[in-house]
Every structure is written in C-alpha cells, then in structure tokens.
C-alpha positions in Angstrom: -54.7 56.8 -7.5 -55.7 53.7 -5.8 -52.6 52.3 -7.2 -50.2 54.8 -6.0 -51.4 54.4 -1.9 -51.5 50.8 -2.2 -48.0 51.3 -3.3 -46.6 54.1 -1.2 -47.8 51.9 2.0 -45.6 49.0 0.3 -42.6 51.2 -0.4 -43.6 52.4 4.0 -43.6 48.6 5.5 -40.5 48.4 3.2 -38.9 50.7 5.4 -40.4 49.7 8.3 -39.1 46.5 7.8 -35.7 47.4 7.4 -35.0 49.9 9.2 -36.4 46.9 11.9 -35.0 44.1 11.2 -30.9 46.6 11.2 -31.2 46.2 15.1 -30.7 42.0 14.9 -28.1 40.0 15.0 -27.4 36.7 14.0 -25.6 35.1 16.6 -23.1 31.2 15.9 -22.7 29.9 19.3 -19.4 26.9 19.1 -20.9 24.3 19.8 -19.2 22.6 22.8 -20.2 18.9 22.2 -20.1 16.8 20.3 -16.5 17.3 20.6 -13.9 16.1 17.3 -13.6 12.3 17.5 -16.1 11.2 19.9 -17.7 8.6 18.9 -22.1 8.0 19.5 -23.4 4.7 20.0 -27.5 5.0 17.5 -30.2 4.4 19.9 -28.4 6.8 22.5 -29.2 9.9 24.0 -26.7 12.5 24.4 -26.8 15.8 25.6 -25.5 18.4 22.6 -24.3 21.8 23.9 -23.7 24.5 23.0 -21.6 28.1 24.5 -24.7 29.8 25.3 -23.2 32.7 27.5 -22.2 35.7 25.7 -26.2 36.1 23.8 -26.2 39.5 21.6 -28.8 41.5 23.2 -31.2 40.6 20.3 -31.5 37.6 18.9 -33.1 37.4 14.5 -33.3 33.7 15.9 -34.8 32.5 19.3 -35.0 28.5 18.2 -32.8 25.9 16.5 -33.0 23.2 14.8 -30.7 21.1 15.1 -29.5 18.7 11.7 -27.2 16.0 10.7 -24.8 16.7 8.1 -22.5 13.8 6.4 -19.4 14.7 3.8 -20.2 18.6 4.1 -23.9 17.5 3.2 -26.5 18.5 5.5 -29.1 15.7 6.0 -32.7 15.7 6.0 -32.5 14.3 9.5 -33.8 16.5 11.8 -32.0 16.1 15.7 -34.3 18.1 17.9 -36.1 21.2 16.5 -37.8 24.4 17.8 -35.0 24.0 20.8 -34.2 27.5 22.9 -30.7 28.8 21.4 -30.0 30.8 25.1 -31.3 27.5 26.6 -28.1 26.0 25.3 -28.6 22.1 24.6 -30.9 20.4 23.6 -30.7 16.2 24.3 -30.6 13.8 21.3 -31.4 10.0 20.9 -28.6 9.1 18.1 -30.8 8.3 15.0 -30.2 4.2 13.5 -27.8 5.7 10.5 -24.8 4.1 8.6 -20.6 4.0 11.1 -19.4 6.3 9.9 -18.5 10.3 10.4 -21.0 13.1 11.3 -21.7 16.2 11.9 -24.3 18.7 13.5 -25.6 21.6 12.8 -27.6 24.5 14.7 -29.2 26.0 12.2 -31.5 29.4 14.0 -30.4 32.6 12.9 -26.4 30.8 11.1 -26.0 28.1 10.8 -23.0 26.9 12.3 -21.6 23.2 12.0 -19.6 20.7 15.2 -15.8 18.8 14.3 -16.5 15.7 13.2 -17.1 12.8 15.4 -18.4 9.6 14.9 -21.0 7.7 15.0 -21.3 3.2 15.7 -24.3 1.8 14.2 -24.7 -1.6 15.8 -27.1 -3.4 14.2 -27.0 -1.6 10.5 -30.3 -1.1 8.9 -29.7 -3.5 6.2 -32.4 -3.9 3.2 
C-alpha cells in the first residue's frame, strides 16, 4: 500500500513537471560579436554581444555561459559565466591561448556558435 502511494506520487509529480515544461521556450539569440574573421588579442577585454531583442515570453534558462571553441570542439574554458541572456552582452577577457581560429559558444537554452574569428597571443606560452 505504501509503495502504491509512493509510486502514484512520483507519477503525479512527473505529470506536473511535463505539463509545466511544455510552456517553456528555447531561445537561441544570434551572436553579433565576435564577427567572422575579426582578430582579438589575448589579454584584452572585448564586449561579446548577441541579439537579445526578441526573447520568448518565458526563457527556460535565463542565464548563459560563454565557452571557447576550436576545431569543432568546445574547450573547457569559460569566458563568462551566469550572464543574463536577455542582457545581450558580456565583457570577456581573451585568455592566453595558442594563436589560431576560434569560436565562442553562448550556452543557455541551447548552444549557439559564433562565426570563426582569430585570437592572437603576442607572447604565446611555451613550456
């Protein structure tokens, strides 16, 4: 009897959660900076931006994390964390990484990749 009541409670909670989540929207605002081919310098700070002008009525995850990406792989480098997605920008200090072609990922409701851009590290780290 106790098992039946527990099972019924779990099913009821799942049904409520499923009903609530159907009203949530996934929002993938396009990244507007960095743009294709722009050259960013390690150690400098830039405002990374995205178009926050058309948010859905209810955003599933109102904060985003910005990651660095290279060669189709998202790196474990967080450039900015817990950024309000509706804010539309985040100041980012470019890390000291190897000179090369990169993207950023705006990850909140969904992963959103920027166009490819360049990072130049004037004094690259050499072991």
